[in-house]
C-alpha positions in Angstrom: -94.7 -119.0 23.2 -94.2 -118.0 26.8 -90.8 -116.5 27.7 -90.2 -119.2 30.4 -90.8 -122.0 27.8 -88.5 -120.3 25.3 -85.7 -120.0 27.9 -86.1 -123.7 28.9 -85.9 -124.7 25.2 -82.7 -122.7 24.6 -81.2 -123.9 27.9 -81.9 -127.5 26.7 -80.2 -126.8 23.4 -77.2 -125.2 25.1 -76.8 -128.2 27.4 -77.0 -130.6 24.5 -74.3 -128.6 22.6 -72.0 -128.6 25.6 -72.4 -132.3 26.1 -71.9 -133.1 22.4 -68.8 -130.9 22.5 -67.4 -132.6 25.5 -68.1 -136.0 24.0 -66.3 -135.1 20.7 -63.4 -133.6 22.7 -63.1 -136.7 24.8 -63.3 -139.0 21.8 -60.6 -136.9 20.0 -58.3 -137.0 23.0 -58.6 -140.8 23.7 -59.1 -142.1 20.1 -57.5 -139.7 17.6 -55.1 -136.9 18.7 -53.7 -135.5 21.9 -51.5 -132.5 22.8 -48.4 -133.0 24.9 -45.9 -130.6 26.5 -42.3 -131.9 26.3 -40.7 -132.2 29.8 -37.0 -132.5 29.0 -34.3 -131.9 26.4 -33.6 -135.6 25.7 -34.8 -135.1 22.1 -32.9 -131.9 21.4 -32.5 -130.4 18.9 -35.4 -132.2 17.2 -37.8 -131.2 20.0 -37.0 -129.0 22.9 -38.2 -128.9 26.5 -41.4 -127.0 26.7 -42.4 -127.5 23.1 -46.1 -128.4 22.4 -46.6 -131.4 20.1 -49.5 -133.2 18.5 -49.6 -136.9 18.9 -51.6 -139.2 16.6 -53.2 -142.2 18.1 -54.6 -143.2 14.7 -51.3 -144.3 13.4 -50.8 -147.3 15.7 -54.4 -147.5 17.0 -55.7 -146.1 20.3 -55.5 -148.2 23.3 -58.8 -148.8 25.3 -58.3 -150.6 28.6 -56.2 -153.7 27.6 -57.2 -153.6 23.9 -55.8 -151.6 21.0 -57.9 -150.5 18.1 -56.6 -151.1 14.6 -54.2 -148.4 13.3 -53.3 -147.6 9.8 -49.5 -147.9 10.3 -47.0 -150.1 12.2 -44.2 -148.6 14.2 -41.3 -147.8 11.9 -37.6 -147.1 12.6 -37.0 -143.4 13.3 -40.6 -142.8 14.3 -40.8 -140.3 17.2 -43.0 -142.0 19.7 -44.8 -141.0 22.9 -45.2 -143.8 25.4 -45.8 -144.5 29.1 -42.6 -144.4 31.1 -41.7 -148.1 31.8 -40.3 -147.0 35.2 -43.0 -144.6 36.3 -46.4 -145.4 34.8 -47.7 -141.9 35.8 -45.4 -140.2 33.3 -45.0 -140.2 29.6 -41.8 -140.1 27.6 -40.9 -139.2 24.0 -38.0 -140.9 22.1 -37.0 -142.1 18.7 -37.6 -145.8 17.8 -34.1 -147.2 16.9 -34.8 -150.9 16.6 -37.9 -153.0 15.9 -39.1 -156.4 17.1 -36.9 -159.3 15.9 -33.9 -157.1 15.1 -30.4 -157.3 16.5 -29.1 -154.0 17.9 -25.5 -153.0 18.7 -24.0 -149.6 19.6 -20.2 -149.5 18.8 -18.3 -146.3 19.5 -21.7 -144.4 19.5 -22.6 -145.7 16.0 -25.9 -147.6 16.0 -26.1 -150.9 14.0 -29.2 -152.9 13.4 -28.8 -156.3 11.9 -25.1 -155.3 11.2 -26.2 -152.3 9.1 -25.3 -148.7 10.1 -28.2 -146.5 11.2 -27.5 -142.9 10.4 -27.9 -140.5 13.3 -30.4 -137.7 12.6 -28.9 -134.3 11.7 -30.8 -132.7 14.5 -29.3 -135.1 17.1 -26.7 -133.9 19.6 -23.5 -135.5 20.9 -20.6 -134.3 23.0 -17.5 -133.2 21.2 -14.0 -132.4 22.3 -12.6 -129.4 20.5 -9.1 -128.0 20.6 -7.9 -124.9 18.8 -4.4 -123.6 18.1 -4.7 -120.6 20.4 -7.0 -118.9 22.9 -8.1 -116.2 20.5 -9.4 -118.9 18.1 -11.3 -120.6 20.9 -13.1 -117.3 21.8 -14.0 -116.7 18.2 -15.3 -120.3 17.8 -17.5 -120.0 20.9 -18.9 -116.6 19.8 -19.5 -117.8 16.2 -21.4 -120.9 17.1 -22.7 -119.8 20.6 -21.0 -122.8 22.2 -21.5 -123.5 25.9 -18.9 -125.7 27.6 -20.1 -128.7 29.5 -17.2 -128.8 31.9 -14.5 -126.3 33.0 -12.1 -125.9 30.1 -8.7 -124.3 29.5 -7.7 -121.6 27.0 -7.6 -123.9 23.9 -9.9 -126.9 24.5 -13.5 -127.5 25.5 -16.3 -130.1 25.5 -19.6 -129.0 24.0 -22.8 -130.5 22.7 -23.1 -130.3 18.9 -25.1 -131.8 16.0 -23.2 -133.5 13.2 -23.7 -130.6 10.7 -22.1 -128.0 13.0 -19.4 -130.4 14.0 -18.5 -130.9 10.3 -18.4 -127.2 9.8 -16.1 -126.7 12.8 -13.8 -129.5 11.6 -13.1 -127.6 8.4 -12.1 -124.4 10.1 -8.3 -123.8 9.9 -8.1 -122.6 13.5 -9.3 -126.0 14.8 -6.5 -128.4 15.8 -8.7 -131.4 16.8 -12.4 -132.3 17.1 -13.9 -135.7 18.0 -16.8 -137.2 19.9 -16.2 -138.0 23.5 -16.7 -141.5 24.5 -17.5 -143.4 27.8 -15.1 -146.2 28.6 -15.7 -149.1 30.9 -18.8 -150.4 32.5 -21.7 -148.2 33.6 -23.6 -149.6 36.6 -26.9 -147.9 35.7 -27.0 -149.4 32.2 -29.7 -152.0 31.4 -29.5 -154.8 32.5 -27.7 -153.8 35.7 -26.9 -157.5 36.3 -24.2 -159.3 34.4 -23.4 -156.5 31.8 -20.2 -154.7 30.8 -22.1 -152.3 28.5 -22.1 -148.5 28.6 -23.9 -145.5 27.0 -21.6 -145.5 23.9 -20.9 -149.3 23.5 -24.0 -151.4 24.0 -25.2 -154.9 22.9 -25.5 -157.0 20.8 -29.2 -157.2 21.9 -32.0 -159.1 20.3 -35.3 -157.1 20.4 -38.1 -159.4 21.4 -40.9 -160.1 18.9 -44.4 -161.6 19.5 -44.2 -165.4 19.0 -40.4 -165.4 18.9 -38.9 -168.4 20.8 -35.5 -167.9 22.4 -33.3 -170.3 24.3 -32.7 -169.0 27.8 -29.5 -169.5 29.6 -27.4 -167.8 32.4 -25.9 -165.4 29.8 -29.1 -163.9 28.5 -31.6 -164.5 31.3 -31.2 -161.0 32.8 -31.7 -159.3 29.4 -35.3 -160.7 29.4 -36.2 -161.1 33.1 -38.0 -157.8 33.2 -40.1 -158.8 30.2 -41.0 -162.1 31.7 -41.8 -160.9 35.2 -43.1 -157.3 34.7 -44.6 -157.1 31.2 -45.8 -160.6 30.6 -47.1 -161.6 34.0 -44.9 -164.6 34.9 -42.5 -165.2 37.8 -39.0 -166.3 37.1 -35.7 -166.9 38.9 -32.3 -168.5 38.2 -30.6 -171.0 40.5 -27.4 -172.9 39.8 -27.5 -171.8 36.1 -31.0 -173.3 35.8 -34.0 -171.0 34.9 -37.4 -171.4 36.4 -40.6 -169.7 35.1 -43.8 -170.1 37.2 -42.0 -172.7 39.3 -41.0 -174.9 36.3 -37.5 -175.4 35.0 -37.3 -174.3 31.4 -34.7 -173.5 28.7 -37.0 -171.7 26.2 -39.3 -168.7 26.3 -41.9 -167.4 23.8 -42.6 -163.7 23.8 -46.3 -162.6 24.1 -46.0 -159.2 22.5 -43.7 -156.9 20.4 -41.0 -154.7 22.0 -39.1 -151.7 20.8 -35.7 -150.0 21.6 -36.0 -146.2 22.1 -33.3 -143.6 22.2 -33.3 -139.8 22.6 -31.7 -137.6 19.9 -29.7 -135.9 22.6 -27.7 -139.1 23.0 -25.5 -138.1 26.0 -28.4 -136.6 28.0 -31.2 -139.1 27.4 -32.4 -141.7 29.9 -33.8 -144.2 27.4 -33.8 -148.0 26.6 -30.1 -148.1 27.3 -31.1 -147.5 31.0 -34.4 -149.2 31.5 -34.7 -151.7 28.6 -37.4 -152.5 26.1 -40.7 -150.6 25.5 -43.6 -153.1 25.2 -46.2 -152.4 22.6 -48.9 -151.9 25.1 -47.2 -148.9 26.6 -47.1 -147.0 23.3 -49.5 -144.0 23.2 -49.0 -142.7 19.7 -46.8 -141.1 17.1 -45.5 -137.5 17.4 -46.6 -135.9 14.1 -46.4 -132.1 14.5 -44.5 -129.6 16.7 -47.0 -126.8 17.1 -45.5 -124.4 19.6 -41.8 -123.9 20.3 -40.8 -122.6 23.7 -38.3 -119.8 24.3 -37.6 -118.2 27.7 -40.9 -116.7 29.0 -42.8 -117.2 25.7 -44.1 -119.5 23.0 -44.1 -119.0 19.2 -46.0 -120.8 16.5 -43.9 -123.6 14.9 -46.0 -126.0 12.8 -43.1 -128.3 12.0 -43.8 -131.9 10.9 -41.8 -134.6 12.8 
C-alpha cells in the first residue's frame, strides 16, 4: 500500500474518532452529566464558592428545547438543585429545595415549616449568631478556638458571627459564654418577594402555597401578587388588577389553573443567600439537574480532590 494512501486512511480514522468523541462529549453534557463551578457562598458550608460539582441531568430528565426527557426521579425535598436564574436567564444558581408543588410553606423565627411540620435545617447550614462572653479574655479564646470572624464591629465581650448549628451548640455549652442566640430581622423587607403587598422578611415568611400543575386557586386582591409573576412571565398570559377585580388575557376571572409545577429554593447560608424569598418560585422548566458530587474543593490559590456526595 502506498504511503499516501496509508496516511489518508489513518487521517480518516483519526477524524472519525475525534467526531465520535465530540458527539459523545456533547451528548454527555446535554443529556447526562455536566460540571459546574460554584459562583457564590450561598450554599456554605455544604458547597463553597469555587467548588467544582457534578450535576446529573438523568435524575429529573434532560431538557431539550421546550421538552423534557423522562427522568428516573422526581424532585425531592432537600435535593440540591442547579437551575437557570429566574432573574437572569444567562446565569445558573444552586440552592436546596425546601418546599414542593402543592405544599404550604411558612418561615417563623427562621424555622421552616411545610404543611405545619418542622423542616430540620441541615447541619452544614449557616446562620448568624449573637455571642456574649463574661469577659474579654474569654471572647479572644472563643474566636481563636473556633476561628470566628465577626460580621460587624463588636465590643470586648460580644460579637455576631456566622455559625452552623453544631458549632453553635458546642459554644452554648461553654462556661465562659453568657448568651448565644440567632439574630433575627424584624419588620418588613422591601426586597422580599412579592415586593407588592407583603409584610414578610428574610426570617419570617409566608404562609405561601407552592403552585402545582393542575391546581386551581381562587384569585383575589390578597393573593394576586403572589402569583402574578407565574401568570405573566412563566405561563405566558397577561394579567392586571383593577378595583379589586382581576383580569387575565383581558377577561375578568376569580380562578386560575397552574400549567406546571413550581418549587421553593433556599441557600444553606440562610442570611447570605438570594433565593426564593427574594425572587419567588422556580418553575420546573428552569431546572437543569441534581447536584450529586462535589469533586474539587477550592482553597485560596489551589484546588484539592474532594469526591463528596451531596
